[in-house]
C-alpha angles and dihedrals in degrees: 000000000000119000089346126145097359092147090046090059090053094045094047091046089057095043125112088259088076106038094168089069094058102050105105132133121244118230125185133184114260092236089066098040097050096047109101117242118252116241092254092056093046088053092050089048091057090054094058107104092196096060092094093056097042119071116223117258114268118256108255126230117266094253096056114137124232091232090066089057092048091053095052103031092107096053123096130221128242119336094323120169115247089250090070097040089125111065129202099269093048089049088055091050091050094049092047091055100033114127111189092190091065092054091048092051091049092048092050091048092052091046092050091048091050092050091047091050092049091050091048093050092051092051116115090237090068092057091048095045103033096151094052092046093050093048091050092050092046092049091048093048092046091051088054089053094048094049094040095133095046094049095039091224116129112243093226092061091045091050094051092047090049092050094052093046092050093051091047089054089046091053089052095048098039120099088253140350090251090060091052091048091051091050091048092050092052092048091047091054092054094045094046091060091060094043093051091046092052092045092054095043095048091049093051091050091047091052092051090046093050088055089051087240093152089067086082086069102034097045090063092064102097105150120105098181105122098225094041092047089051091059095039093052090047097053096039089054091044094058095036090055092051090063100032121026132277095252096052092042090053094050092049095047097043088051088052091051090056088061097042104041130036118232109290144120087272092059090051089052090051089050090053088051088054091054094049093044094047092052093045093047093049094054100067101052129058093234099042099083133021093236092052088047090053092052091046096049093049093049102249092121137021131215105251098038091049093050090044095049101037106036097082095042089048091052090048091050087057101038095053095056090043092053092049093045090051088067095056123102092242092060092050096055128114123292115281120235120234118251122238089227090082092077094048094077115072125193112252119245112284089010092143092052093049091047092052094047094044093049091046091051092055094046092046094061096085090045090052091051092051095046098045105022089227122134117278094248089068090059090048092051089049091055092047091051092051092048090047093054091044095053092046090052099046093045096042111141094009103120092179092058099060092115089064093061128092099255090061091044090054090056090056101048121102100267092163089054090054090050089050090055089047093053095045095047093047090049093052089046090058091052089050092050091051091053094242095124092050089054090051091050091052090051093051091047091052095048103029107033093173109092093196090057091050090053091048091051089051089056093051090047090052088066088067105023127048108270093216095070090036093058092039089053091048090053089052093046096051124034129192091271090062094044117011125222114296093008118156090255096059094044092048090049089053091050097043096045090049101046101028091074090068092074092077128031090232091049098089142024088248092056094047091049091050091048091052097045099044098029091235116177120239093231093048089058091044093053099039106032115014094080092052092048091049090052090052092047093052092043091052093052091048090049092051094049091046092049092052091051094054091038099233113192141179119258110284090238090066093044090053096057100120102216096054102036108113093355 
């Protein structure tokens, strides 16, 4: 998804799961180190409960430059708790450069903007022109999300603010407040299913990751031949992403590449393969990508038919770029030596057990839905509950293993990402309630009568625009009466929205994570990879359409398995 979870990639890359990324020395300018601490700061220092576990920063040499301090001011020392993430010398630096007038001006500016927005919303024009007002607010909020880095406003906060403003406008323009409240309640029920599902899935993956469970997969990659490694990395990521999600798979595999291959153009190319493979792998299973999960939860697609219809196109969308990349000069270089960092990470106790139970919990979700008829998030919460009890039991009495338990895992998951999804989905729900999405659907039907072309355009747009609101808007534009469950349109939307984001590095969560972890430039990816990804995208669509015309199907023995039929 475009521009999504950039900060998650950074936080996960610096988490205890990847210790090699956190080992840096701390250097401070002598002017800050030698200045005695004021009494207030010494008092605050005594209150920090993590001081005993965190060694003090080393005293720098006399010729240390200030720029070194600026680069590493934000990093913490040792295993310090987040409450003491700002140490004494950085506090001194902050107090020495603190300008309260700037904060006052910013606060007044935000207050004035809020008051102006409230006055504008309450204007009679908004009630008379509800559709135009909602489109303007959505466009303004979406621009804030797209230009998050330039504006320095987190997209999660912008998304939540946009959602509230849209529903306020809807309450003003609705026939009555009761109607708006009823619409909001219905939208909240639908959104909460996705939020609970993501919360459970991300927690399970974080628990497995904290136990180094993914080493069972990555340790079996032994080849160092450039071409062979290209294909191995691609298919390992492809199948890993089908069970996990494309973002987590990208973080795990890019971290592995740092241990297998030294910094080079070849490693960047391998990272691009991870992005393409993660997006392709997440498109053919209901739990592999958030957009596919949304379609599955709301009943547009089912498990078996999705896997049956999208597996081959997803493989083609990966194989074509891999074949083309194998011809590049980077893939024909000399063998890469293995890094010694690989042996520095040890699997946590009972890591294999936690990996097996966590993987089983994720795979069991479609089975649970078929057996009970309950929403998928209930199956995900069941798996989380079992894994929670298991980790509490196996680590009982081990005070040094607290970070391996669920409460600590909950503190490391991407909460801001979940809030971003919440804001986006609530915003789209308001547009659907107002009938704006239905008007857009009617316009597309009148001007683009081919449903396959509409789905393909959605995929191309997902390379630029976040695919979560795109798919959410598509679900609001077309209901099951327009296109029934498991129709070619819904499956093609799932495929295109999942794989289309590979065409640009900002087009998916996997690409944004790769860009943040490896510091890859947007234009490098555009020049080196975008063409290959586009070829795979087009080849996948052609494969899907051809497969539907010749009615390819899975063996009847698989289709007759009772617990997955129609799930």
